[in-house]
N, C-alpha and C positions, 0 to 999 in steps of 0.2 A: 373456033368451034371447041366443043368439049373434048377432052382427051380421056382415054381409058387408063385408069391407074391399076385396076386389078379385076380379074374375073376368075371365078372358080366354082366348081359344082361337085357335089358328092351325094352320098346317100342321105345326109341330114339336111343340107341346105344348098342353095345356089346364091352366089354373091356377085354383084357387079358394082364397081366403084368408078364414078366419072368425076372429072374436075374441070374447072374453068378459072382462069386468072384474068380479071379486069386490069387493063393496062393503065387506067387513070387518065386516059386521053379524051374520053367522052365528056364534053362540056356539061351534059346532063347528069353525069355521075362521075366526077373526077377523082375517083378513089382507087387505090390499089387493093382491091378486094379479091381474095381467093375463096372459091366455094367448092366443096367436095360433097358429092351425093353418093351415099352407100345404099344400094337396094339389096334387100335380103328376102328370099322366098324359101319358106320351109313349111313343114306340116302345121306349124303354129299360125301361119299366115304370111302376110306381106308387110315389110317394114322399110321405112326410109329414114336414114339418119343424115341430117344436113350439118355440115361443119363450115363455118365462115371464119376467115381470119383477115385482119388488117395487116397487109405485108409491109406497110410503111415502118421505118425504124424511128421516125420522129414526126412531129407535126400534130395537127388536130385529129379528132376522131372522125370516123365515117359512120353514117347511119345505115342500119340494116334491119330488115324483118323478113320473115319466111312464111310462105303459105303454099298450099297444094290443093288445086281445084280438081277433086276427084268426082267422077260420075259413076253412079250405081244403077245398073239396068234393073228394071222391075217390069212385071207383066202389064201393069197399069198404074200410072202415077196417082190418079184419083183415088184408087183403092189402097194405096200403100200408106204406111204410117212412118213418121219420123219421131224419134224419141231423144230429146236432149237429156243429157245425164241428170238424173234426179238427185244426185249427190249435192248438186249446186242449184241455187236460184239463178235466174237469167234476166238480163236486161235486153230490151230491143233497142237497137241503135236507130235514132231518128235521122231521116235524110231530108234533103231539099224537097219542098212541096208536100211533105208528109206522105209521099207515094212511092211505092217500089216500082212503078211502071212509068209514071209521068214525072221523071226526076233524073238528075245526073248522078244520083246515088251517093252524093257527097254528104257525109255526116254533118249534122248541124251542131253537134256538141251536147245535145240533149238525149236522154235515155228514159225509157219507161219500163216498169216491171213487166215481164212476159210469163204467162202461165200456160201457153199453148205448146203444141208439139211435144206432148208428154207421152205419146204412144197410145193414148186411149181412143183416138178418133182418126179416121183416114184423112188424107190431104183434102179430099172432096172435089167437087166439080164433076165434069164428065170425062170420058175417055179422051176425047179430042181437045177439050178445054178444061184441064184440071185447074184447081185453085192456084193462082199465080203467087209464088214466093220468089223474091230476090232480096232477101232480108238478112241482116247481120245481127248476131247476138253475142253478148259478153257474159261469161260466167262470173257470178258475184262472190262465190266462195273463195276462200284463200287457198293457196297451194298446199298449206298444211292440212286443211279440212278435206280437200279433194285434189290430191297431187296429180292423178291421172283422170282425164275426162273421156267420155265416149259419146258418140252419136250413133243411134241404130236406125237403119232403114229396113222396114219389115213389111212383108206381104204374105198372106196365106198361100201355102203350097210351094214356096221357094225358100232358100236359105236367107237368113237375115244377115245383112252386111253391117259390121261394127267398125266404125272408124274410131281409133283410140289415139290419144294425144298425151305427150308428157307435159310436165308443168310449164314448159315454155309456151304452150299454145292455149290461150284463154278466150279466143274469139272463134266463131264459126259463121260461115255464110251458107244459107240454104237457098237453092235455086230449083224451081220446078217448071221453068219455061222451055224445057228441052223439046217437048212435043209441039208446042206452038211455033217455036223458032227453028227447030232442027228436025222435026218429024220423028223424034226418038222418045221412047218411054224410058226415061232415066231421071234420077234425082241427083243433083250435085250437092255435095257437102264439102265445104272447104275448111280445112284446119288452118288457123291463122295465128301467128305469133304477135301480130299487131293489128290495129283497127284499119279499116279502109281509109285511105288518104292520110296514113300515119306520117308521111313526110312532112305534112303541114300541122296535123293536130298532135303529133308526138305520142299518141296513145299506143303503147307497146313497142315503140321504136327502141332499138338497141344502139347505143353509141359505142363503137369499138375503138379503143385507143390504139395507138401504134403498137403492133405486136400482139394485140389481144385477139382471142378466139371465142367463138360462140358455137354451141352445139345443141340441136334439138331433134326429137324423134317422134314420128307418128306412124301409124300403120293400119292395116285392115285384117280382121279375122271374120270367119263365117260361123254362124250358128244355125244348125239344122241341116237338112239335106237338099239336093237338087239345086245347086247354086246356079244363078244366071249372071253373076257379076264377073 
């Protein structure tokens, strides 16, 4: 299980640091990976810093990528809007059968330009059956053009949730099946440092050599009043 490394709180922020060490004995992931998660809550919002390190002193590299499947509560999914950062263009990741519902959601390797989810129109559908998304998107701008990316979940009358990501995270997954599958009015937005099935397609995977570390950060801020997230 994870161990607590640090916890502290004050007038400015609260911090919790957890860590886990993989022992390298799992045949599915036979690597000595250490992961540390730093959670920070302050008036500026919520942030997560992930640090990964290959503890091996020699040998081959280990594969790693990071993601966070965050859910944002909204009064009604169908009336909410999602806005992918307009700093960048976006590609839609094609999956098996060309369907986000009747598919194993494994990327085919093909992408198409995507112009939707620009914040100008609601998700659509009905309160009980909102338009179904379980779709992955990749920012096409360079990290020099758009070093930080945001995805906004907005609805009239409540605060907008803004998921921000540092340059390590260039993929996002949008999921609106929470009402149909879980009975909840919420939209999932996942910050991803690599593409789905990256163990196989190598899109965004990081290979950490012996002794090498990786760090990435994402977080959430609120815009407006009356937050429900």
